[in-house]
C-alpha positions in Angstrom: 17.1 -89.8 -8.4 18.0 -87.8 -11.6 16.5 -88.8 -14.9 18.0 -87.1 -18.0 16.3 -86.5 -21.3 18.3 -88.1 -24.2 20.3 -90.4 -22.0 20.0 -93.0 -19.2 22.0 -91.4 -16.4 21.0 -91.9 -12.8 22.5 -89.8 -9.9 21.8 -90.1 -6.2 20.7 -86.8 -4.6 21.1 -86.0 -1.0 17.9 -84.0 -0.6 15.3 -86.3 1.1 11.9 -86.8 -0.6 13.2 -85.1 -3.8 12.4 -86.1 -7.4 14.4 -84.6 -10.3 14.3 -84.2 -14.0 17.5 -82.8 -15.5 18.4 -81.9 -19.1 21.9 -82.2 -20.7 22.9 -79.1 -22.6 23.4 -81.1 -25.8 20.3 -83.3 -25.6 16.9 -82.7 -27.1 14.2 -81.8 -24.6 11.2 -82.0 -26.9 10.0 -85.2 -25.2 9.2 -83.3 -22.0 5.4 -83.1 -21.8 3.5 -79.9 -21.1 1.9 -79.7 -17.7 -1.2 -77.8 -16.5 0.1 -75.5 -13.7 -1.9 -75.8 -10.5 -3.9 -72.6 -10.0 -4.0 -72.9 -6.2 -0.2 -72.8 -5.8 2.1 -69.9 -5.0 4.8 -69.1 -7.7 8.1 -67.3 -7.1 11.0 -66.4 -9.4 14.6 -65.3 -9.1 17.2 -64.1 -11.5 20.6 -65.2 -10.2 24.0 -63.7 -10.9 27.4 -63.6 -9.3 27.3 -60.0 -8.4 24.5 -60.7 -5.9 26.7 -63.1 -3.9 28.0 -61.7 -0.6 31.6 -62.8 0.2 32.2 -64.1 3.7 35.0 -63.0 6.0 38.7 -63.4 5.0 39.5 -67.0 4.4 35.9 -68.0 3.5 35.2 -70.1 0.4 35.2 -68.3 -2.9 31.9 -66.8 -3.9 30.4 -64.9 -6.9 31.0 -66.2 -10.5 30.8 -63.0 -12.6 30.4 -65.0 -15.8 27.3 -66.9 -14.9 23.5 -66.4 -14.8 20.5 -68.5 -13.9 16.8 -68.3 -13.5 14.8 -70.2 -10.9 11.0 -70.6 -10.7 9.4 -72.1 -7.5 6.0 -73.5 -7.0 4.7 -73.9 -3.4 1.8 -76.2 -2.9 0.9 -77.7 0.4 4.2 -78.8 2.1 6.0 -79.2 -1.2 8.4 -76.8 -3.0 8.8 -77.6 -6.7 11.6 -75.9 -8.6 12.9 -75.3 -12.1 16.4 -73.9 -12.5 18.3 -73.1 -15.7 21.8 -71.8 -15.7 24.6 -70.7 -18.1 28.2 -69.7 -17.8 29.1 -71.7 -14.6 30.5 -75.1 -13.8 28.2 -77.9 -12.8 26.2 -77.0 -9.6 26.9 -79.0 -6.5 24.0 -77.7 -4.4 21.0 -75.5 -4.6 19.6 -73.7 -1.5 16.9 -71.3 -0.3 18.2 -68.9 2.4 16.5 -66.4 4.7 18.2 -63.1 4.2 17.8 -59.7 2.6 19.8 -58.5 -0.4 23.4 -57.7 0.6 23.4 -60.0 3.6 24.0 -63.7 4.1 21.5 -65.7 6.1 20.8 -69.3 7.2 19.7 -72.0 4.8 16.1 -72.9 5.2 15.4 -75.3 2.3 17.8 -77.7 0.6 16.7 -78.1 -3.0 19.5 -80.5 -4.0 22.8 -81.3 -2.3 24.8 -83.6 -4.6 27.0 -82.6 -7.6 25.1 -82.6 -11.0 26.8 -83.9 -14.2 28.7 -81.2 -16.2 26.4 -82.1 -19.2 23.4 -80.5 -17.5 22.2 -77.0 -17.9 18.8 -77.2 -16.2 17.0 -79.2 -13.5 13.5 -79.5 -12.0 12.5 -81.2 -8.8 10.3 -81.3 -5.7 11.2 -81.3 -2.1 9.0 -81.7 1.0 9.4 -79.0 3.6 8.4 -80.0 7.2 8.5 -76.5 8.7 5.2 -74.8 8.0 6.5 -71.4 9.1 9.1 -71.4 6.4 6.5 -72.2 3.8 4.3 -69.4 5.0 7.1 -66.9 5.1 8.1 -67.9 1.5 4.6 -67.2 0.4 3.9 -64.0 2.3 7.4 -62.4 2.3 9.4 -63.9 -0.6 11.7 -60.9 -0.8 13.2 -61.8 2.6 14.6 -65.0 1.0 17.3 -65.6 -1.6 18.3 -68.7 -3.6 21.8 -69.6 -4.7 23.7 -72.2 -6.6 27.1 -73.6 -5.4 29.7 -75.4 -7.4 33.3 -76.7 -7.1 34.9 -73.4 -8.2 32.7 -71.2 -5.9 31.8 -73.4 -2.9 30.7 -70.2 -1.1 28.1 -69.6 -3.7 28.4 -69.1 -7.5 25.1 -67.3 -8.2 22.4 -65.7 -6.1 19.1 -64.0 -6.5 16.3 -62.7 -4.3 12.8 -64.2 -4.6 9.9 -62.4 -6.1 6.2 -63.1 -6.5 4.9 -64.4 -9.9 1.2 -63.5 -10.6 0.5 -66.1 -13.2 0.9 -69.9 -12.8 4.0 -71.3 -14.6 4.6 -74.7 -16.2 7.9 -75.7 -14.5 8.7 -78.4 -17.1 8.6 -75.8 -19.8 11.8 -74.2 -18.5 13.6 -77.3 -19.8 11.9 -77.5 -23.1 13.5 -74.3 -24.4 12.7 -72.5 -27.6 9.9 -69.9 -28.2 7.4 -71.6 -25.9 9.9 -71.9 -23.0 8.5 -70.8 -19.6 11.6 -68.8 -19.3 13.1 -67.5 -22.5 16.8 -68.3 -22.8 17.3 -68.1 -19.1 17.7 -64.4 -18.1 17.9 -61.5 -20.6 20.2 -58.9 -19.1 20.5 -55.4 -20.3 23.5 -55.1 -22.6 23.2 -51.3 -22.9 20.3 -49.3 -21.4 19.3 -45.8 -20.4 16.3 -44.5 -18.5 15.3 -41.2 -20.3 13.9 -38.3 -18.3 12.4 -35.0 -19.4 12.6 -31.7 -17.5 8.9 -31.0 -16.9 6.9 -28.3 -15.1 5.6 -29.4 -11.7 2.5 -28.4 -9.7 4.5 -26.0 -7.6 5.7 -24.1 -10.6 9.2 -25.5 -10.6 10.8 -28.0 -12.9 12.0 -31.6 -12.3 13.0 -34.7 -14.3 10.2 -37.2 -14.9 10.0 -40.4 -16.9 10.0 -39.8 -20.6 11.0 -43.1 -22.2 13.6 -45.9 -21.9 16.0 -47.2 -24.5 17.7 -50.6 -23.9 19.2 -53.5 -25.8 18.9 -56.8 -24.1 20.7 -60.1 -24.7 19.3 -62.0 -27.7 18.7 -58.8 -29.7 15.6 -57.8 -27.8 14.9 -54.0 -28.0 13.1 -52.2 -25.1 11.4 -48.8 -25.2 8.0 -47.1 -24.7 5.4 -47.3 -27.4 4.8 -43.6 -26.9 6.9 -41.0 -25.0 5.6 -40.5 -21.5 2.4 -42.4 -21.9 4.0 -45.7 -22.7 3.3 -48.5 -22.3 6.7 -50.2 -22.2 7.4 -52.7 -25.0 9.9 -55.4 -25.8 10.5 -56.4 -29.5 12.4 -59.5 -30.6 14.3 -60.0 -33.7 11.6 -62.2 -35.1 9.1 -59.3 -34.7 7.2 -60.9 -32.0 6.5 -58.3 -29.3 4.8 -57.6 -26.0 3.8 -54.6 -23.9 3.7 -54.5 -20.2 1.4 -53.1 -17.4 3.0 -52.7 -14.0 1.5 -54.9 -11.3 3.9 -54.3 -8.5 7.0 -52.1 -7.8 9.6 -53.3 -5.3 12.3 -50.8 -4.0 15.8 -52.1 -4.7 18.0 -49.7 -2.7 19.1 -46.1 -2.9 20.2 -45.1 -6.4 18.5 -48.0 -8.2 15.2 -48.0 -10.0 12.6 -50.4 -8.5 12.2 -54.0 -9.6 8.9 -54.6 -11.5 6.4 -57.3 -12.1 4.4 -56.6 -15.2 1.4 -58.2 -16.9 2.2 -58.9 -20.6 0.0 -58.3 -23.7 0.9 -59.6 -27.1 1.5 -56.7 -29.6 3.6 -58.2 -32.4 3.7 -61.4 -34.5 1.6 -64.2 -33.2 4.5 -66.7 -33.4 8.0 -66.3 -32.2 10.1 -65.6 -29.1 7.4 -63.8 -27.2 4.4 -65.9 -28.2 2.5 -66.9 -25.1 4.4 -64.6 -22.7 2.0 -63.6 -19.9 4.3 -61.9 -17.4 7.6 -59.9 -17.3 9.9 -59.5 -14.3 12.5 -56.7 -14.2 15.0 -57.8 -11.5 18.5 -57.0 -10.2 18.2 -53.3 -11.1 21.2 -51.0 -10.9 21.2 -47.3 -11.4 18.7 -45.5 -13.7 17.3 -43.1 -11.1 16.2 -39.6 -12.3 18.6 -36.8 -11.4 17.5 -35.2 -8.1 16.6 -31.5 -7.6 15.4 -28.8 -10.0 16.3 -28.8 -13.7 16.4 -26.2 -16.5 14.2 -27.1 -19.5 16.2 -24.9 -21.8 19.8 -25.8 -20.8 19.1 -29.6 -20.3 15.6 -30.7 -21.4 16.4 -34.4 -21.1 18.7 -36.6 -19.0 19.7 -40.1 -20.0 20.7 -42.3 -17.0 22.5 -45.6 -17.6 20.9 -48.7 -15.9 21.3 -52.4 -15.6 18.6 -55.1 -15.0 17.8 -58.7 -15.7 14.5 -59.4 -17.5 12.6 -62.7 -17.2 9.7 -63.5 -19.5 7.2 -66.0 -18.3 4.7 -68.1 -20.1 1.6 -69.1 -18.1 
């Protein structure tokens, strides 16, 4: 059953043993209580977009909504998978799935999160499903990158949005995804790079030659977030919001994301700006769906071209523990 905040709407959902809490885009979600995230669970996250969808053969259902984005956080505990999904820019989802498959390839569905159309008034949903196959649960926990999640809707029955799963280091309050505002578990869904460049300097190497190495980054994210290094070369990376709240990041893991793309990152966050505001309470940062940004290959000339600025794209997710 689906229970909405701000209204009394009930909807039958086809996923067995599932319980849902969904939020209308126009309704207040302040009544959703905070929850203490279980520390013994495994947490995963995905940033979904239409570009990640892989169209089927000719004649297959339409796939890939270029206007939409979503964020999904999973909690695996025992034989249950709990989820929180928040979307924007797409028609009402009709189904949510977890599939086995690497980036760029379609694969079989392994977990049905929900399988009935949601009302058009909703922009987020949380729920829990019981998964009988222990091998699927173990694979999700040990090899999350081999799975992807996607949302389907009436316009794109082949899949509107898709994202690979990634490990989250800190526990997450799933209900906070629905509350919104500065203490949301996920700030404004996904913050994509509007315009960004990885900056490289031509530096002397141990062998006496010269090559481009990381110097800084300059990016403007959705919502007016600015991203750079605190200091050239040394860093650390920082994100500054319009309200002057800010965080710095320390890399926990790097995940390769294909030739020509900078790696995806999981970073531990430290508060560095105002104590209140957009970034208050953020504990973790995920840089996902990276495109481009790789340093030019081969030797460089420090006189003729001391720096190189390489455009890149990425989706950033900021998580509150």
